LUMVEXVO-971454 format. One record per residue: x, y, z of N, C-alpha, C in turn. Coordinates in steps of 0.02 Angstrom, whole numbers, plus 50000, padded with zeros to 5 digits. Each point is the difference from the previous one (the first is absolute). Layout:
XYZXYZXYZ...
***
This chain:
494014815350179499945005049947499775006750026499695000250058499785006350029500605004550017500564997050019500575004150017500275003749939499924997249941500235003549939499575006249988499354999250006499565005849989500085005250056500234997850059500125004850054500665003749990500484997049967500655003249991500065004249937499574998849951500075003649937499915007650007499495002550034499935007450004500605003550033500264997650057500595003450028500614999749955500094994549966500584999449954499925004849942499405000549973499885004749944500105007250023499745001750059500095006850026500745001550013500374995250027500715000950012500375001249934499834996249949500335000849935499865007049971499385002350005499845006749975500365005450041500044999050066500345004850043500745000449982500324994249990500704999949982500105003549932499564998749953500055003349935499925007650006499555002150044499905007250011500635003250030500294996850050500605002750031500585000349949500074994849960500534999949950499905005749949499375001049980499855005449953500165006850030499825001050063500145006450033500755001150006500384994950019500725000750008500335001449933499774996649947500305001149934499845006949973499435002950019499825006549973500335005850038500344998550054500365005350037500635001749962500165006449999500605002149965499895000249925500534999249964499955000149927499995007049971499785000449939500025006349964499515005150027499444997750028499485004750023500095002050073500514997650033500085001450072500055007550013500415003549963500095007250011499355003849988499644998149948499365003349984499494998750055499974993850025499534998450053500185003750064500655000250016500225003550060499845007549996500095002949941499865007149991499255001350008499584995549975499285000950007499794999650074500284995350036499844999450071500245006150038500615002349985500275006050033499565006149987499755000749939499575005749983499344999750039499714994150006499384999350038500115001650073500554997550028500155001450070500135007450012500365003249955500145007250007499365004049996499544998149954499375003549994499584999250064500004993950028499624998850061500305003950058500665000350003500335003750055499865007549994500025002849940499875007149992499275001650017499554995649982499305001150016499894999750076500364995550033499934999450072500285006350035500545002749974500305006050030499555006149988499685000349943499555005649987499384999750045499774994150016499434999250045500185002350070500624999050020500205001950068500115007550007500195003349946500145007250002499535003849953499425002050026499525003549956500215006949982
***
């Protein structure tokens, strides 16, 4: 019976990890993909412009 108690935590963690990966994969794309991509592009552009301004005082 000790082997059951030794195997339960890894099996439970594996199940949660698989559920997490499935949730992440399912949430990619869809109706909000363009909005999310635009938000990321805006943040990256803002960071790039701030970096260029720091280099050229």
